[in-house]
N, C-alpha and C positions, 0 to 999 in steps of 0.2 A: 605436061608438064613442067616440065626441066626446056622444052624449047621453045616452051611458051616467053619463059624467066630470058634463057639468052639471046630471043629477039630484040625484049627492051633492054635491056644492059646493050647489045648489042648500037639499039637507036641511038642509047645516050648516048655512046662513045661518041659517037657523029654525030649529037647536035651541038648547033654553036655554045660557047662555051656560057654561062650566066656573068657566076661567082665566079671572081680570083679568088676573094679570100672569106669564107664562109662565115668563117667566126668573128667575123667586121660586126657581125648582127646578133648576136648574144649578148646573154650578161656578165657574160661572164669574163668579155674579149677589156682587155686596158688600154685606151685609145692614148696617143701619146698628149696630145691635145684635148680639155674639157670645154666644151663653151660657152658662157655665160656661167663660167662660176671660178671666175676668177679669183672674187672676192673672197669668198670660201677656200677654196686653193691655199690665198696666202697665210690666211687667219692660220688656219691647222698649222701651218708650216710653222708660222710664229707660234703657236706653243708647244711642239713638238721641238725644236731649235734646241730646247737644255740637253734635253737627250745626248746631245754628240758633243758635251764638255762633265760628260757623267754625271746632270741634272735630274731631277725626278720631274718629266710636266703637268703641266695638272691634268686631273680626269675628265671628260669631255665627254659632254654627250649632243644627238645628232638627231634632232627633230623634223620631220618635211615627210609627206605622201608617198609609198611608195612611187618609183621613177624619177627623183626629184635631185639623183644624182649623189645621192649620203654616201652610196658602199663605194660607188666608181671614186669617188674625190677621196675619201678616206684611205683605199687601198692605195691611189694614185702615191699621195703625197708620204706614204708610209714603205710603199716603194722605194722612191728616190731616197727619203733618209736611211733606209737600211744600204743603197748602194754608196751614198756618201762615207755611211761608218762603214763603211767594207774599203775601204779608199783613207778616209784619211780620220779617227774621230773615234768615241769610244765606242768599246764595242756594244752592240745593237743586235737585241733581237724580235722579228714583228711577228707576230700570230693574229691569221683574221678565222675567225670560226664565227657561221651559223646557228645561231642556236634553235634555230628550226628545221635543220638536218635530227632526221628520227633513228635513234641505236647510231649515234657519233655524238651528240653537243644537246642532246634536246636534254637531260635531267641532268644533276648535281653532279653525280656520280661520273655518270657519261664523262664531260665534260670535263672532271677533273685528269681522267683515264684518258682524253685529247691530248692533253697542254703534257703532261708527263712523258707519252709519246716522241711530242714536241724536242722533248730532251734525251731522248733517247731510254727512257726510262717503261719497257715493258708491262703493261699492269691487266690482270686479267679483266672480261670482262665484266664483271660480276661476283662479290664474294667477300670484296676485304671492307674490311668499317672504313666511314666513310672519312673520322683521323688522318688513319693512315694513308688514304691516296690521297691527303692534301699536302699530308708530311713528304711525304715521296715526290712530291711538284717541288714544294719550295725549297726543298734540301737543291733538288738539279737544278734550281731554279741560282739557289745561292752558292752555288760548286765557284762561282768567277763572277768575277764583277762586272758587270752587264744590266742595262735596262732594259725591260721589254712589254715591248709597245706593244695590248694585247688589247682588238677589236672584236667585241662582240656584238654581234647583228644580231637586228629581230630581238633585244635581249629582253621585252617584254613576254617573247614563248618560254623563255627557260625561270622567269620569276614569276610566273600565272602558275607553272606545273612546278617548278624548283620552292618556290617561298624564297625573299631577299634574303636571305640570310650567307649566301653565297659571295653577293655583293660583298657584304660584310665581311666578308672573311679575308676579300681576296684586297679590298682596300684598307685593311687595317692592320694585315701582311707585313706593309714594308716599316711599321716599328720593329718589327722584331729580324727581317732580312738582315743581313749583315753586310754583303757586299752589294746586292742587287735591286734594285727597281721596279716594281710596276707600276703602268699608266694605262688607263682602262680610258678606250673609247669603244662607248653605248651608243649604239643607233638603232630606233626606234621612229614606227609611225604612228605613234601613237602623244598625243601632246602632253598629255593628263600623266603621266608614264612613273614620271619620278616623283609629285604629291600622291601617288601611292605607296610607294616606298614609307618604310621607317625610317624616322624623324633620324637617328643613328645611321645608318645608310647615305639619308640623301644628302644628310652635312658631309660626311667623309667621299660622296660618290661625286655629287654636281658640285662641280668646281668651276666645269666653265659650260656655257653653252650653245648650238648655235639651232638656229629656224632653215633650211632648204626651202624656200619657195615653188610653186608652178610654173611653169615652164610656160611660155605662151604659144602663138601658132609659128611665128616668126624665128624663135628662138630653136623650138624642134624643127621646126625647117634648117637653120644650120647644122644642127647633130647629125640629122639624118645624111644630108648633104655629106659634111666629114669622114661621117662613117661609110657612104656609099664612093666615094673615091678609091677606098681601101677595097670596098668588098664589091664590087663591079667590074665589070669589063666597061669598056669606056660604048658610049652610044647601046647604053640596054635598058636603062629605064627613060619611057618614054616621057616628055612634059604633062608636066600637072598628076605626077603620080608620086614624092616625096610632098609635094604639094598638101595634095587630100590624106596621106596619111599623117602628116604634121597636123593638119587640120581635126581631127577626127578623134585622135589623141589630147589634142589640146580642151576639147568638146571636154574630155577624160579627169578635169584634177590636171591640165598638162605634163601626163605621165611619160616621158622619155623611153621608158622598158614596151611599154602599147605602141608605142612608135616605131620603135626598132622592130617588133613583132608583128605586124601588120608591113615596114617593107620587104623582112624575110619571107616570112607567109607568101604574101604577094610573088614573089620569085620564086619558088620553091613552088608556086602553080604553072606557072608561065615558062618553069625549065620540064615540069611533069609532060605540058603541054605542046612542048618542042617547040615553044613560043621564041621569035629572035628578040623579041621587047619584053620588057615590063609594065602592063597597063593596066589604065583607070578598072578596066572591071576587075581587072584581076586581084584590086587593093578592094572594091564589093567584094567579089568572094573570101579574099582571105579576112572580111570584118566579118562574117557569116560563118565563115570556121572557127575562129580564136571565138566568137561566143556561144557556138555553140560546144566547144572542147572546156569552154570553164562551166557551163551550163553544168551539162554531163559531170565532171569533174568532181565535181559542189556535189551533188546531186548524191555520184557513188558514193561520198564519204560522208554523207547523213545517218544517222542509225536510222533501221526500219522504221518505226512510229512517225520521222520527221519523214520517208519517203511513202507510206500507208499518207499522210495529212498533205501530202502535195498528190498525189493517185487523187486523192477523194477532191480537191479544188479542179483537175484538171476534169476529172471524169462529169462534175456536173458542170462544168462551162462548156465542154463539150455539148450535152447536151438542152441547155437553158440559152444561151448564149449573151447574158445579161451580168452587173455585179453580181459578189456572192457575199454574204454575209457570216457567220461563226457558225450563225444555227444550222445555215444550210449544210456545210462541211461537214457540222456533226452529224447530220444526218445521213451521210453517204463516208461518210469514214467508219460512224460505228455497223455500217453494213458488209463495209471494204476486213473490218475487224473478223465477222461473224466469219464468215467466208476462210480467212486465214488460220482461223484458230486463234485468236490473238485478243491480250485483255486490252480491251478500249479502255483511255487513258480518259480523266473528267476534260470538263470543258476547257476549263482555267487552264493547264498543262498543251492539250491544243489551243489552246492561244498564244502560250508562250511559245511552239513551236512554229504556229505562223508567223510571229514575230520575227524567229531568228531567220525563215524562209525570206521573210522583207529585207532582211539586212543583209541579207548574200546579194539581193539586186535578180531572185528569179519569180517573188513576186510583187507589186504594190498595194500596202495598204495602208487605209485613212481611216480613224474613229472619228465618229456621226452620229452627231445629237437624233435618237425618236422619240421627244419632250417627254411623254411621259411614259412609255415606255421603255425609256434607259438610252444608255447609249451601246450602238454596236460597229466591231470594227467593219469596214468594204474590204474585200477584196478582187481586185480587175490584175489581169495578164498583163506584162508588158512584153514578154519574149516574140520576136517575127514567128510567122506559118513556121517554114524550115525548123526552127528550134524546137516548137512547140512539138511537131511530128514527130523531130528523133526523139524528145524527149519525154512522148507519150509509148511511143515504141519501147521508150529502156525500160520502161515503169509497168508496161504489159510483160512484158520477161518475166518481169521478176513477180507480180500477183495473179498473173492468172496462169 
């Protein structure tokens, strides 16, 4: 086995290199320029500029679908602001936190512990009263005359889990700080998020708002071409590859992350095949791989009852090859529960789980009228044959 691995490694070293800088296609990469977001960059820069003279910038909320540049733009502007401040300006500190990161910042306690650590204060993972951990952070922040630009990405995840009291505390603390101030930049995919907050929080937090529109196919092409110059050796990308990645991503709400992932995975597949170029065929394979990974990971994260419902749908469809209604699912679902020794849920709860699977894009559902027989939900499967096969294999291992 060791000899086989050595052969693969030796062959890899002898292959023509494809990547020049693989990181240029990752979501964490910070490009020098962001095509088609000049207006957003300028607006955010003007809002944050008062921090250079010791003023507190307005809090800012950035809305838009995944992959529209919210995170990339805000971090780039904050980094440039920090650079100017370090050389010629008021003392400034910028902190970026992804509120979706488990065990780091997905709860009130963990977020405050993470922020305190940024100021050199070690806080135990658990155990301190909430008031105490707030005081540790605020006292460390107020030790010098400075402005904190706090970027809270996926802020809606934090609020859903911990409530909006944390935002109220962070915005109201400016009244008590003697030397410092906090400016919050909240980033969310949910356009209705700000309206779901307590009116007190909403009034103190939502001072400025910006919506990032989706990219179109031509804009995505420019983004990919810009990154490709940094990511690849010359002549590696076959004609039409960038255009196809951009077109596919444009179909999915103009998601630049999707476009970058497609290009990156296409190149990785070409690299594994020892191909000298990244071709359109590699893009097709990359699309299938990304879709499969997304579906499998989504299903793995679901509770057991939701997995049983999906398994019941797949079993019925495999046998009958037709549209499925909720009653069909319930019949198979009850059988699977009996085999598993699991207590079945009510039909209403199963309907809720079916709606969640629809929301994740794993199945498609529509409610239709049966006249005097009432209404029912009809289920169809939108996954490719390859993904269906892999998904069935995963669920078979889970329940057989």
